[in-house]
All heavy atoms as a GROMACS GRO file, in nm:
protein
  545
    1MET      N    1   4.634 -12.244   6.922
    1MET     CA    2   4.770 -12.242   6.900
    1MET      C    3   4.850 -12.114   6.956
    1MET      O    4   4.809 -12.008   6.911
    1MET     CB    5   4.784 -12.259   6.747
    1MET     CG    6   4.916 -12.316   6.711
    1MET     SD    7   4.933 -12.325   6.517
    1MET     CE    8   4.808 -12.454   6.488
    2GLY      N    9   4.948 -12.154   7.015
    2GLY     CA   10   5.028 -12.027   7.066
    2GLY      C   11   5.132 -11.976   6.973
    2GLY      O   12   5.155 -12.023   6.859
    3ALA      N   13   5.190 -11.864   7.009
    3ALA     CA   14   5.289 -11.806   6.933
    3ALA      C   15   5.415 -11.884   6.911
    3ALA      O   16   5.476 -11.895   6.808
    3ALA     CB   17   5.342 -11.669   7.005
    4HIS      N   18   5.448 -11.969   7.009
    4HIS     CA   19   5.557 -12.059   6.991
    4HIS      C   20   5.530 -12.168   6.878
    4HIS      O   21   5.622 -12.192   6.808
    4HIS     CB   22   5.595 -12.129   7.124
    4HIS     CG   23   5.633 -12.038   7.248
    4HIS    ND1   24   5.759 -11.975   7.230
    4HIS    CD2   25   5.581 -12.000   7.356
    4HIS    CE1   26   5.769 -11.893   7.336
    4HIS    NE2   27   5.662 -11.907   7.410
    5GLU      N   28   5.408 -12.215   6.882
    5GLU     CA   29   5.390 -12.314   6.771
    5GLU      C   30   5.400 -12.251   6.627
    5GLU      O   31   5.442 -12.317   6.540
    5GLU     CB   32   5.255 -12.380   6.805
    5GLU     CG   33   5.238 -12.485   6.920
    5GLU     CD   34   5.210 -12.398   7.042
    5GLU    OE1   35   5.190 -12.280   7.048
    5GLU    OE2   36   5.204 -12.468   7.153
    6LEU      N   37   5.344 -12.138   6.631
    6LEU     CA   38   5.351 -12.064   6.498
    6LEU      C   39   5.495 -12.044   6.453
    6LEU      O   40   5.523 -12.064   6.334
    6LEU     CB   41   5.255 -11.937   6.509
    6LEU     CG   42   5.103 -11.952   6.516
    6LEU    CD1   43   5.035 -11.827   6.539
    6LEU    CD2   44   5.063 -12.015   6.393
    7ILE      N   45   5.573 -12.000   6.558
    7ILE     CA   46   5.707 -11.971   6.511
    7ILE      C   47   5.778 -12.102   6.468
    7ILE      O   48   5.852 -12.102   6.372
    7ILE     CB   49   5.782 -11.910   6.632
    7ILE    CG1   50   5.731 -11.759   6.649
    7ILE    CG2   51   5.937 -11.892   6.608
    7ILE    CD1   52   5.783 -11.683   6.774
    8ALA      N   53   5.750 -12.205   6.534
    8ALA     CA   54   5.825 -12.332   6.508
    8ALA      C   55   5.772 -12.372   6.374
    8ALA      O   56   5.844 -12.426   6.301
    8ALA     CB   57   5.777 -12.444   6.609
    9ILE      N   58   5.641 -12.357   6.339
    9ILE     CA   59   5.597 -12.390   6.208
    9ILE      C   60   5.662 -12.306   6.083
    9ILE      O   61   5.690 -12.363   5.984
    9ILE     CB   62   5.427 -12.392   6.195
    9ILE    CG1   63   5.373 -12.494   6.286
    9ILE    CG2   64   5.391 -12.398   6.054
    9ILE    CD1   65   5.227 -12.477   6.305
   10ALA      N   66   5.668 -12.183   6.132
   10ALA     CA   67   5.740 -12.085   6.009
   10ALA      C   68   5.884 -12.131   6.007
   10ALA      O   69   5.940 -12.126   5.888
   10ALA     CB   70   5.728 -11.938   6.074
   11ILE      N   71   5.954 -12.165   6.112
   11ILE     CA   72   6.094 -12.205   6.095
   11ILE      C   73   6.112 -12.343   6.017
   11ILE      O   74   6.184 -12.355   5.938
   11ILE     CB   75   6.164 -12.218   6.240
   11ILE    CG1   76   6.175 -12.082   6.295
   11ILE    CG2   77   6.302 -12.288   6.228
   11ILE    CD1   78   6.223 -12.073   6.436
   12ALA      N   79   6.018 -12.429   6.037
   12ALA     CA   80   6.022 -12.559   5.976
   12ALA      C   81   5.988 -12.541   5.836
   12ALA      O   82   6.058 -12.592   5.738
   12ALA     CB   83   5.919 -12.651   6.033
   13ALA      N   84   5.880 -12.459   5.789
   13ALA     CA   85   5.861 -12.422   5.655
   13ALA      C   86   5.976 -12.357   5.582
   13ALA      O   87   6.004 -12.401   5.471
   13ALA     CB   88   5.746 -12.328   5.646
   14TYR      N   89   6.034 -12.281   5.648
   14TYR     CA   90   6.163 -12.210   5.603
   14TYR      C   91   6.278 -12.309   5.567
   14TYR      O   92   6.330 -12.295   5.465
   14TYR     CB   93   6.214 -12.095   5.693
   14TYR     CG   94   6.322 -12.015   5.633
   14TYR    CD1   95   6.330 -11.921   5.528
   14TYR    CD2   96   6.453 -12.043   5.694
   14TYR    CE1   97   6.425 -11.865   5.484
   14TYR    CE2   98   6.574 -11.962   5.642
   14TYR     CZ   99   6.546 -11.880   5.543
   14TYR     OH  100   6.658 -11.817   5.498
   15ALA      N  101   6.294 -12.397   5.663
   15ALA     CA  102   6.398 -12.495   5.644
   15ALA      C  103   6.369 -12.586   5.519
   15ALA      O  104   6.453 -12.635   5.453
   15ALA     CB  105   6.406 -12.579   5.769
   16VAL      N  106   6.232 -12.620   5.518
   16VAL     CA  107   6.190 -12.714   5.392
   16VAL      C  108   6.221 -12.638   5.270
   16VAL      O  109   6.275 -12.688   5.179
   16VAL     CB  110   6.046 -12.749   5.412
   16VAL    CG1  111   5.983 -12.805   5.284
   16VAL    CG2  112   6.029 -12.845   5.521
   17LEU      N  113   6.184 -12.505   5.262
   17LEU     CA  114   6.218 -12.427   5.132
   17LEU      C  115   6.374 -12.421   5.098
   17LEU      O  116   6.412 -12.435   4.987
   17LEU     CB  117   6.151 -12.289   5.142
   17LEU     CG  118   6.004 -12.282   5.137
   17LEU    CD1  119   5.951 -12.145   5.175
   17LEU    CD2  120   5.949 -12.334   5.008
   18GLN      N  121   6.441 -12.394   5.223
   18GLN     CA  122   6.592 -12.400   5.193
   18GLN      C  123   6.630 -12.532   5.138
   18GLN      O  124   6.713 -12.530   5.042
   18GLN     CB  125   6.660 -12.369   5.314
   18GLN     CG  126   6.636 -12.221   5.362
   18GLN     CD  127   6.680 -12.116   5.271
   18GLN    OE1  128   6.806 -12.136   5.217
   18GLN    NE2  129   6.605 -12.023   5.230
   19VAL      N  130   6.601 -12.643   5.193
   19VAL     CA  131   6.648 -12.768   5.142
   19VAL      C  132   6.593 -12.804   5.002
   19VAL      O  133   6.678 -12.840   4.908
   19VAL     CB  134   6.594 -12.881   5.232
   19VAL    CG1  135   6.600 -13.018   5.175
   19VAL    CG2  136   6.649 -12.874   5.374
   20ALA      N  137   6.476 -12.749   4.967
   20ALA     CA  138   6.430 -12.758   4.835
   20ALA      C  139   6.506 -12.678   4.733
   20ALA      O  140   6.552 -12.734   4.620
   20ALA     CB  141   6.283 -12.724   4.824
   21ALA      N  142   6.556 -12.558   4.776
   21ALA     CA  143   6.637 -12.469   4.687
   21ALA      C  144   6.766 -12.535   4.675
   21ALA      O  145   6.830 -12.533   4.555
   21ALA     CB  146   6.658 -12.338   4.752
   22ILE      N  147   6.821 -12.589   4.771
   22ILE     CA  148   6.960 -12.675   4.762
   22ILE      C  149   6.949 -12.774   4.661
   22ILE      O  150   7.033 -12.804   4.578
   22ILE     CB  151   7.009 -12.703   4.899
   22ILE    CG1  152   7.053 -12.584   4.991
   22ILE    CG2  153   7.133 -12.796   4.880
   22ILE    CD1  154   7.083 -12.607   5.128
   23VAL      N  155   6.839 -12.859   4.681
   23VAL     CA  156   6.823 -12.974   4.585
   23VAL      C  157   6.809 -12.930   4.449
   23VAL      O  158   6.871 -12.986   4.350
   23VAL     CB  159   6.704 -13.060   4.627
   23VAL    CG1  160   6.653 -13.158   4.530
   23VAL    CG2  161   6.729 -13.136   4.762
   24VAL      N  162   6.731 -12.826   4.420
   24VAL     CA  163   6.722 -12.775   4.273
   24VAL      C  164   6.846 -12.726   4.220
   24VAL      O  165   6.894 -12.756   4.120
   24VAL     CB  166   6.618 -12.657   4.280
   24VAL    CG1  167   6.619 -12.589   4.141
   24VAL    CG2  168   6.473 -12.719   4.303
   25TRP      N  169   6.936 -12.658   4.309
   25TRP     CA  170   7.062 -12.604   4.282
   25TRP      C  171   7.151 -12.716   4.234
   25TRP      O  172   7.228 -12.710   4.139
   25TRP     CB  173   7.120 -12.519   4.380
   25TRP     CG  174   7.256 -12.472   4.342
   25TRP    CD1  175   7.290 -12.364   4.262
   25TRP    CD2  176   7.372 -12.524   4.383
   25TRP    NE1  177   7.413 -12.330   4.252
   25TRP    CE2  178   7.471 -12.440   4.334
   25TRP    CE3  179   7.417 -12.615   4.474
   25TRP    CZ2  180   7.618 -12.445   4.356
   25TRP    CZ3  181   7.560 -12.635   4.489
   25TRP    CH2  182   7.651 -12.558   4.432
   26VAL      N  183   7.156 -12.825   4.315
   26VAL     CA  184   7.238 -12.931   4.294
   26VAL      C  185   7.206 -13.013   4.170
   26VAL      O  186   7.281 -13.051   4.083
   26VAL     CB  187   7.243 -13.040   4.408
   26VAL    CG1  188   7.313 -13.176   4.373
   26VAL    CG2  189   7.324 -12.970   4.530
   27LEU      N  190   7.075 -13.025   4.142
   27LEU     CA  191   7.025 -13.100   4.024
   27LEU      C  192   7.047 -13.016   3.901
   27LEU      O  193   7.063 -13.075   3.786
   27LEU     CB  194   6.874 -13.134   4.041
   27LEU     CG  195   6.851 -13.239   4.145
   27LEU    CD1  196   6.702 -13.257   4.156
   27LEU    CD2  197   6.928 -13.371   4.109
   28ARG      N  198   7.058 -12.886   3.910
   28ARG     CA  199   7.068 -12.808   3.785
   28ARG      C  200   7.208 -12.783   3.744
   28ARG      O  201   7.256 -12.749   3.640
   28ARG     CB  202   7.008 -12.665   3.797
   28ARG     CG  203   6.855 -12.683   3.793
   28ARG     CD  204   6.794 -12.549   3.784
   28ARG     NE  205   6.856 -12.475   3.686
   28ARG     CZ  206   6.806 -12.369   3.622
   28ARG    NH1  207   6.682 -12.320   3.673
   28ARG    NH2  208   6.861 -12.302   3.520
   29ARG      N  209   7.309 -12.817   3.844
   29ARG     CA  210   7.456 -12.789   3.823
   29ARG      C  211   7.507 -12.871   3.697
   29ARG      O  212   7.566 -12.813   3.612
   29ARG     CB  213   7.518 -12.837   3.950
   29ARG     CG  214   7.668 -12.770   3.934
   29ARG     CD  215   7.735 -12.789   4.078
   29ARG     NE  216   7.709 -12.912   4.144
   29ARG     CZ  217   7.759 -12.966   4.247
   29ARG    NH1  218   7.835 -12.887   4.321
   29ARG    NH2  219   7.725 -13.067   4.302
   30PRO      N  220   7.470 -12.994   3.685
   30PRO     CA  221   7.524 -13.069   3.566
   30PRO      C  222   7.472 -12.996   3.424
   30PRO      O  223   7.545 -12.997   3.324
   30PRO     CB  224   7.463 -13.209   3.568
   30PRO     CG  225   7.448 -13.232   3.723
   30PRO     CD  226   7.412 -13.092   3.761
   31ALA      N  227   7.344 -12.958   3.432
   31ALA     CA  228   7.291 -12.892   3.303
   31ALA      C  229   7.379 -12.761   3.279
   31ALA      O  230   7.396 -12.739   3.168
   31ALA     CB  231   7.143 -12.867   3.330
   32ARG      N  232   7.404 -12.681   3.377
   32ARG     CA  233   7.503 -12.563   3.359
   32ARG      C  234   7.631 -12.604   3.295
   32ARG      O  235   7.678 -12.536   3.204
   32ARG     CB  236   7.510 -12.482   3.477
   32ARG     CG  237   7.387 -12.413   3.518
   32ARG     CD  238   7.414 -12.304   3.630
   32ARG     NE  239   7.471 -12.365   3.751
   32ARG     CZ  240   7.401 -12.405   3.862
   32ARG    NH1  241   7.258 -12.382   3.858
   32ARG    NH2  242   7.450 -12.456   3.959
   33ARG      N  243   7.689 -12.711   3.349
   33ARG     CA  244   7.810 -12.741   3.310
   33ARG      C  245   7.799 -12.796   3.154
   33ARG      O  246   7.894 -12.774   3.073
   33ARG     CB  247   7.857 -12.874   3.396
   33ARG     CG  248   8.022 -12.895   3.378
   33ARG     CD  249   8.069 -12.997   3.479
   33ARG     NE  250   8.060 -12.952   3.607
   33ARG     CZ  251   8.002 -13.033   3.713
   33ARG    NH1  252   7.972 -13.150   3.697
   33ARG    NH2  253   8.003 -12.971   3.836
   34ALA      N  254   7.693 -12.874   3.119
   34ALA     CA  255   7.679 -12.918   2.988
   34ALA      C  256   7.660 -12.798   2.900
   34ALA      O  257   7.720 -12.804   2.787
   34ALA     CB  258   7.555 -13.016   2.976
   35ALA      N  259   7.584 -12.708   2.932
   35ALA     CA  260   7.566 -12.593   2.849
   35ALA      C  261   7.700 -12.509   2.826
   35ALA      O  262   7.721 -12.468   2.717
   35ALA     CB  263   7.463 -12.494   2.915
   36ALA      N  264   7.783 -12.511   2.934
   36ALA     CA  265   7.907 -12.438   2.923
   36ALA      C  266   7.997 -12.524   2.820
   36ALA      O  267   8.070 -12.453   2.730
   36ALA     CB  268   7.988 -12.420   3.048
   37ALA      N  269   7.993 -12.649   2.827
   37ALA     CA  270   8.077 -12.731   2.749
   37ALA      C  271   8.023 -12.724   2.589
   37ALA      O  272   8.115 -12.717   2.491
   37ALA     CB  273   8.066 -12.883   2.784
   38THR      N  274   7.904 -12.700   2.574
   38THR     CA  275   7.834 -12.680   2.447
   38THR      C  276   7.884 -12.556   2.390
   38THR      O  277   7.918 -12.544   2.276
   38THR     CB  278   7.696 -12.694   2.459
   38THR    OG1  279   7.651 -12.824   2.496
   38THR    CG2  280   7.629 -12.677   2.310
   39ARG      N  281   7.878 -12.444   2.466
   39ARG     CA  282   7.931 -12.316   2.428
   39ARG      C  283   8.072 -12.329   2.391
   39ARG      O  284   8.120 -12.271   2.284
   39ARG     CB  285   7.910 -12.212   2.530
   39ARG     CG  286   7.781 -12.152   2.534
   39ARG     CD  287   7.772 -12.033   2.618
   39ARG     NE  288   7.826 -12.053   2.751
   39ARG     CZ  289   7.756 -12.090   2.859
   39ARG    NH1  290   7.632 -12.118   2.840
   39ARG    NH2  291   7.805 -12.096   2.977
   40ASP      N  292   8.158 -12.393   2.463
   40ASP     CA  293   8.308 -12.407   2.431
   40ASP      C  294   8.322 -12.480   2.300
   40ASP      O  295   8.402 -12.454   2.224
   40ASP     CB  296   8.368 -12.479   2.546
   40ASP     CG  297   8.380 -12.405   2.683
   40ASP    OD1  298   8.358 -12.280   2.671
   40ASP    OD2  299   8.418 -12.452   2.776
   41ARG      N  300   8.248 -12.584   2.286
   41ARG     CA  301   8.262 -12.662   2.156
   41ARG      C  302   8.224 -12.578   2.040
   41ARG      O  303   8.285 -12.583   1.926
   41ARG     CB  304   8.172 -12.793   2.159
   41ARG     CG  305   8.234 -12.902   2.237
   41ARG     CD  306   8.178 -13.036   2.205
   41ARG     NE  307   8.047 -13.040   2.244
   41ARG     CZ  308   7.987 -13.056   2.358
   41ARG    NH1  309   8.068 -13.101   2.461
   41ARG    NH2  310   7.853 -13.063   2.376
   42ALA      N  311   8.106 -12.503   2.060
   42ALA     CA  312   8.072 -12.417   1.932
   42ALA      C  313   8.170 -12.313   1.911
   42ALA      O  314   8.198 -12.276   1.802
   42ALA     CB  315   7.936 -12.353   1.978
   43GLU      N  316   8.238 -12.245   2.016
   43GLU     CA  317   8.342 -12.157   1.996
   43GLU      C  318   8.453 -12.216   1.929
   43GLU      O  319   8.513 -12.161   1.836
   43GLU     CB  320   8.376 -12.098   2.131
   43GLU     CG  321   8.475 -11.977   2.128
   43GLU     CD  322   8.510 -11.921   2.247
   43GLU    OE1  323   8.465 -11.956   2.351
   43GLU    OE2  324   8.600 -11.831   2.246
   44ALA      N  325   8.488 -12.331   1.974
   44ALA     CA  326   8.604 -12.400   1.914
   44ALA      C  327   8.575 -12.431   1.759
   44ALA      O  328   8.673 -12.415   1.676
   44ALA     CB  329   8.648 -12.538   1.994
   45ARG      N  330   8.451 -12.477   1.726
   45ARG     CA  331   8.422 -12.494   1.590
   45ARG      C  332   8.432 -12.364   1.510
   45ARG      O  333   8.490 -12.364   1.388
   45ARG     CB  334   8.280 -12.559   1.589
   45ARG     CG  335   8.279 -12.701   1.601
   45ARG     CD  336   8.141 -12.764   1.540
   45ARG     NE  337   8.018 -12.696   1.613
   45ARG     CZ  338   7.972 -12.738   1.727
   45ARG    NH1  339   8.005 -12.838   1.800
   45ARG    NH2  340   7.859 -12.663   1.757
   46GLY      N  341   8.385 -12.257   1.567
   46GLY     CA  342   8.400 -12.130   1.501
   46GLY      C  343   8.535 -12.093   1.466
   46GLY      O  344   8.574 -12.052   1.356
   47TRP      N  345   8.619 -12.102   1.564
   47TRP     CA  346   8.756 -12.079   1.540
   47TRP      C  347   8.826 -12.159   1.445
   47TRP      O  348   8.909 -12.118   1.351
   47TRP     CB  349   8.842 -12.079   1.682
   47TRP     CG  350   8.825 -11.961   1.768
   47TRP    CD1  351   8.767 -11.961   1.885
   47TRP    CD2  352   8.853 -11.831   1.733
   47TRP    NE1  353   8.755 -11.831   1.931
   47TRP    CE2  354   8.818 -11.747   1.853
   47TRP    CE3  355   8.922 -11.754   1.637
   47TRP    CZ2  356   8.836 -11.613   1.849
   47TRP    CZ3  357   8.943 -11.628   1.644
   47TRP    CH2  358   8.906 -11.557   1.750
   48ALA      N  359   8.790 -12.295   1.442
   48ALA     CA  360   8.848 -12.387   1.340
   48ALA      C  361   8.796 -12.354   1.212
   48ALA      O  362   8.873 -12.364   1.117
   48ALA     CB  363   8.799 -12.526   1.386
   49ALA      N  364   8.666 -12.312   1.205
   49ALA     CA  365   8.618 -12.274   1.058
   49ALA      C  366   8.691 -12.141   1.012
   49ALA      O  367   8.726 -12.138   0.894
   49ALA     CB  368   8.476 -12.257   1.058
   50LEU      N  369   8.722 -12.059   1.099
   50LEU     CA  370   8.787 -11.937   1.062
   50LEU      C  371   8.925 -11.967   1.016
   50LEU      O  372   8.972 -11.907   0.915
   50LEU     CB  373   8.784 -11.833   1.181
   50LEU     CG  374   8.870 -11.695   1.153
   50LEU    CD1  375   8.792 -11.629   1.046
   50LEU    CD2  376   8.873 -11.620   1.278
   51ARG      N  377   9.003 -12.053   1.097
   51ARG     CA  378   9.143 -12.095   1.055
   51ARG      C  379   9.142 -12.161   0.925
   51ARG      O  380   9.225 -12.128   0.846
   51ARG     CB  381   9.183 -12.191   1.171
   51ARG     CG  382   9.325 -12.229   1.143
   51ARG     CD  383   9.378 -12.308   1.268
   51ARG     NE  384   9.511 -12.350   1.239
   51ARG     CZ  385   9.561 -12.456   1.181
   51ARG    NH1  386   9.460 -12.541   1.126
   51ARG    NH2  387   9.676 -12.488   1.150
   52ARG      N  388   9.039 -12.252   0.893
   52ARG     CA  389   9.032 -12.316   0.764
   52ARG      C  390   9.005 -12.232   0.643
   52ARG      O  391   9.072 -12.222   0.537
   52ARG     CB  392   8.920 -12.428   0.759
   52ARG     CG  393   8.965 -12.546   0.826
   52ARG     CD  394   8.844 -12.660   0.812
   52ARG     NE  395   8.721 -12.622   0.838
   52ARG     CZ  396   8.666 -12.641   0.948
   52ARG    NH1  397   8.732 -12.689   1.057
   52ARG    NH2  398   8.541 -12.598   0.959
   53ALA      N  399   8.929 -12.108   0.671
   53ALA     CA  400   8.910 -12.030   0.568
   53ALA      C  401   9.024 -11.933   0.548
   53ALA      O  402   9.059 -11.912   0.430
   53ALA     CB  403   8.794 -11.929   0.627
   54CYS      N  404   9.093 -11.910   0.646
   54CYS     CA  405   9.232 -11.829   0.628
   54CYS      C  406   9.329 -11.912   0.557
   54CYS      O  407   9.401 -11.865   0.455
   54CYS     CB  408   9.282 -11.786   0.761
   54CYS     SG  409   9.186 -11.648   0.841
   55LEU      N  410   9.328 -12.038   0.581
   55LEU     CA  411   9.426 -12.117   0.514
   55LEU      C  412   9.385 -12.149   0.369
   55LEU      O  413   9.482 -12.147   0.282
   55LEU     CB  414   9.444 -12.272   0.583
   55LEU     CG  415   9.511 -12.261   0.716
   55LEU    CD1  416   9.501 -12.396   0.788
   55LEU    CD2  417   9.647 -12.212   0.716
   56ARG      N  418   9.261 -12.154   0.345
   56ARG     CA  419   9.217 -12.172   0.207
   56ARG      C  420   9.256 -12.057   0.121
   56ARG      O  421   9.293 -12.053   0.013
   56ARG     CB  422   9.065 -12.190   0.196
   56ARG     CG  423   9.018 -12.344   0.210
   56ARG     CD  424   8.877 -12.364   0.165
   56ARG     NE  425   8.798 -12.288   0.234
   56ARG     CZ  426   8.733 -12.321   0.352
   56ARG    NH1  427   8.761 -12.439   0.405
   56ARG    NH2  428   8.646 -12.247   0.422
   57ARG      N  429   9.222 -11.928   0.194
   57ARG     CA  430   9.253 -11.804   0.112
   57ARG      C  431   9.406 -11.794   0.077
   57ARG      O  432   9.443 -11.748  -0.017
   57ARG     CB  433   9.200 -11.682   0.199
   57ARG     CG  434   9.226 -11.561   0.141
   57ARG     CD  435   9.172 -11.448   0.225
   57ARG     NE  436   9.192 -11.317   0.166
   57ARG     CZ  437   9.204 -11.207   0.236
   57ARG    NH1  438   9.168 -11.223   0.360
   57ARG    NH2  439   9.235 -11.098   0.183
   58ARG      N  440   9.475 -11.821   0.182
   58ARG     CA  441   9.636 -11.809   0.176
   58ARG      C  442   9.677 -11.911   0.057
   58ARG      O  443   9.746 -11.871  -0.034
   58ARG     CB  444   9.706 -11.846   0.294
   58ARG     CG  445   9.855 -11.826   0.280
   58ARG     CD  446   9.932 -11.867   0.407
   58ARG     NE  447   9.879 -11.799   0.517
   58ARG     CZ  448   9.898 -11.852   0.642
   58ARG    NH1  449   9.974 -11.961   0.667
   58ARG    NH2  450   9.845 -11.786   0.757
   59ALA      N  451   9.625 -12.029   0.057
   59ALA     CA  452   9.657 -12.124  -0.050
   59ALA      C  453   9.611 -12.083  -0.181
   59ALA      O  454   9.683 -12.098  -0.282
   59ALA     CB  455   9.582 -12.258  -0.010
   60ALA      N  456   9.490 -12.020  -0.194
   60ALA     CA  457   9.444 -11.967  -0.324
   60ALA      C  458   9.546 -11.853  -0.378
   60ALA      O  459   9.571 -11.841  -0.489
   60ALA     CB  460   9.309 -11.919  -0.308
   61GLU      N  461   9.575 -11.774  -0.276
   61GLU     CA  462   9.671 -11.655  -0.313
   61GLU      C  463   9.796 -11.697  -0.356
   61GLU      O  464   9.856 -11.651  -0.454
   61GLU     CB  465   9.681 -11.555  -0.190
   61GLU     CG  466   9.564 -11.473  -0.153
   61GLU     CD  467   9.579 -11.400  -0.030
   61GLU    OE1  468   9.675 -11.411   0.033
   61GLU    OE2  469   9.494 -11.331  -0.002
   62GLU      N  470   9.856 -11.809  -0.295
   62GLU     CA  471   9.973 -11.864  -0.338
   62GLU      C  472   9.976 -11.930  -0.463
   62GLU      O  473  10.065 -11.929  -0.555
   62GLU     CB  474  10.032 -11.961  -0.226
   62GLU     CG  475  10.070 -11.894  -0.093
   62GLU     CD  476  10.122 -11.986   0.008
   62GLU    OE1  477  10.114 -12.125  -0.014
   62GLU    OE2  478  10.162 -11.950   0.116
   63HIS      N  479   9.854 -11.997  -0.488
   63HIS     CA  480   9.826 -12.069  -0.615
   63HIS      C  481   9.830 -11.964  -0.732
   63HIS      O  482   9.894 -11.989  -0.838
   63HIS     CB  483   9.703 -12.151  -0.615
   63HIS     CG  484   9.683 -12.220  -0.737
   63HIS    ND1  485   9.760 -12.328  -0.784
   63HIS    CD2  486   9.582 -12.204  -0.832
   63HIS    CE1  487   9.702 -12.354  -0.904
   63HIS    NE2  488   9.587 -12.287  -0.938
   64ARG      N  489   9.767 -11.861  -0.705
   64ARG     CA  490   9.756 -11.753  -0.820
   64ARG      C  491   9.886 -11.686  -0.832
   64ARG      O  492   9.918 -11.655  -0.951
   64ARG     CB  493   9.656 -11.642  -0.770
   64ARG     CG  494   9.510 -11.669  -0.794
   64ARG     CD  495   9.427 -11.554  -0.789
   64ARG     NE  496   9.416 -11.493  -0.656
   64ARG     CZ  497   9.345 -11.529  -0.563
   64ARG    NH1  498   9.255 -11.621  -0.582
   64ARG    NH2  499   9.350 -11.471  -0.442
   65ALA      N  500   9.959 -11.675  -0.738
   65ALA     CA  501  10.097 -11.607  -0.750
   65ALA      C  502  10.190 -11.704  -0.825
   65ALA      O  503  10.286 -11.641  -0.894
   65ALA     CB  504  10.167 -11.573  -0.611
   66THR      N  505  10.181 -11.826  -0.813
   66THR     CA  506  10.280 -11.923  -0.884
   66THR      C  507  10.226 -11.984  -0.991
   66THR      O  508  10.298 -12.042  -1.076
   66THR     CB  509  10.320 -12.036  -0.777
   66THR    OG1  510  10.198 -12.105  -0.736
   66THR    CG2  511  10.388 -11.971  -0.650
   67ALA      N  512  10.097 -11.969  -1.036
   67ALA     CA  513  10.038 -12.033  -1.151
   67ALA      C  514  10.073 -11.948  -1.281
   67ALA      O  515  10.093 -11.824  -1.269
   67ALA     CB  516   9.886 -12.030  -1.142
   68PRO      N  517  10.097 -12.028  -1.386
   68PRO     CA  518  10.121 -11.956  -1.515
   68PRO      C  519  10.001 -11.864  -1.551
   68PRO      O  520   9.887 -11.904  -1.517
   68PRO     CB  521  10.153 -12.072  -1.603
   68PRO     CG  522  10.084 -12.184  -1.555
   68PRO     CD  523  10.087 -12.169  -1.396
   69THR      N  524  10.033 -11.764  -1.608
   69THR     CA  525   9.916 -11.666  -1.652
   69THR      C  526   9.838 -11.717  -1.750
   69THR      O  527   9.720 -11.661  -1.768
   69THR     CB  528   9.988 -11.522  -1.687
   69THR    OG1  529  10.067 -11.562  -1.800
   69THR    CG2  530  10.068 -11.472  -1.580
   70GLY      N  531   9.892 -11.809  -1.837
   70GLY     CA  532   9.796 -11.862  -1.948
   70GLY      C  533   9.811 -11.776  -2.072
   70GLY      O  534   9.732 -11.814  -2.173
   71ARG      N  535   9.894 -11.688  -2.077
   71ARG     CA  536   9.907 -11.603  -2.204
   71ARG      C  537  10.037 -11.647  -2.275
   71ARG      O  538  10.132 -11.677  -2.222
   71ARG     CB  539   9.911 -11.464  -2.166
   71ARG     CG  540   9.775 -11.413  -2.108
   71ARG     CD  541   9.786 -11.257  -2.098
   71ARG     NE  542   9.664 -11.219  -2.008
   71ARG     CZ  543   9.655 -11.102  -1.964
   71ARG    NH1  544   9.742 -11.004  -1.981
   71ARG    NH2  545   9.552 -11.071  -1.892
   0.00000   0.00000   0.00000
């Protein structure tokens, strides 16, 4: 086997590896997008919970300020 054949085999093997890498990248892209969406939803839930807690606290403070003292 001559040098030309070895070089051709090496180039072909490299091309196959590149195609495989591209296929893996394309197949994993939806998973990355889904993970980002999950993170966004979790962050939104966290902010919503914080907002609800602040509103509950404000409502409790207003209730205490306006409620009769009971004495």
